[in-house]
C-alpha positions in Angstrom: -158.9 -53.8 -78.4 -155.4 -55.8 -77.9 -155.7 -59.3 -78.6 -155.9 -61.4 -75.4 -154.8 -65.3 -75.0 -157.8 -66.9 -72.9 -155.4 -68.1 -69.4 -154.7 -64.0 -69.6 -158.5 -63.0 -69.2 -158.4 -66.2 -66.9 -155.5 -64.5 -64.3 -157.6 -60.7 -65.1 -160.4 -62.5 -63.4 -158.7 -64.9 -60.7 -160.2 -68.2 -62.4 -158.8 -70.9 -63.9 -159.1 -71.1 -67.9 -161.2 -74.0 -68.1 -163.9 -71.4 -67.1 -163.7 -69.4 -70.1 -163.2 -72.7 -72.2 -166.7 -73.2 -70.7 -168.4 -70.1 -71.4 -167.0 -69.6 -75.0 -168.0 -73.5 -75.3 -171.3 -72.1 -74.8 -172.0 -68.4 -76.6 -169.1 -68.6 -79.4 -166.7 -71.2 -80.5 -164.7 -73.3 -78.3 -161.2 -72.4 -78.2 -158.5 -75.3 -78.9 -156.4 -74.7 -75.9 -155.2 -71.7 -73.1 -153.1 -70.3 -75.0 -155.3 -69.4 -78.1 -155.4 -65.6 -78.5 -159.3 -65.0 -78.6 -160.6 -62.3 -81.2 -162.5 -59.0 -80.6 -165.9 -60.6 -80.5 -164.8 -63.8 -78.6 -162.9 -61.1 -75.6 -166.3 -59.4 -75.3 -168.8 -61.9 -75.1 -166.3 -63.7 -72.4 -166.0 -60.8 -70.6 -169.6 -59.2 -70.4 -171.0 -63.2 -69.3 -168.1 -62.3 -67.0 -169.4 -59.3 -65.8 -173.3 -60.5 -65.6 -171.8 -63.3 -63.0 -170.0 -60.7 -60.5 -172.8 -58.4 -60.4 -175.5 -60.7 -60.2 -173.0 -62.1 -56.6 -171.9 -58.7 -55.6 -176.2 -57.8 -55.8 -176.9 -60.5 -52.7 -175.2 -60.9 -49.5 -175.7 -64.3 -49.7 -174.2 -65.1 -53.1 -171.2 -62.7 -52.6 -170.5 -64.8 -48.8 -171.8 -68.1 -50.3 -168.8 -67.1 -53.3 -165.9 -66.4 -50.7 -166.3 -69.5 -49.0 -166.5 -71.7 -51.9 -163.3 -69.8 -53.6 -161.9 -69.9 -49.9 -162.7 -73.6 -49.9 -160.9 -74.0 -53.0 -157.6 -72.1 -52.3 -158.3 -69.0 -54.5 -158.0 -66.2 -52.6 -158.6 -62.9 -54.9 -161.3 -61.0 -54.6 -163.6 -60.9 -58.0 -162.1 -57.2 -59.2 
């Protein structure tokens, strides 16, 4: 896999870097900052966790609506694809 920084992964998913850092802190070693390069293992783990989260959102219409309302209130307009 290509090397990717925390903030690049966050941008791909339309999330703040803090979200990616929180996931990595919970399941792996905590990155030192948003510009840290992720290992292949960390990248796979973060993508898996984010994919599972988005799958849950898409599978439930109520959760999907809540997710979009929350993002609209936060001023975020990108969809989770």
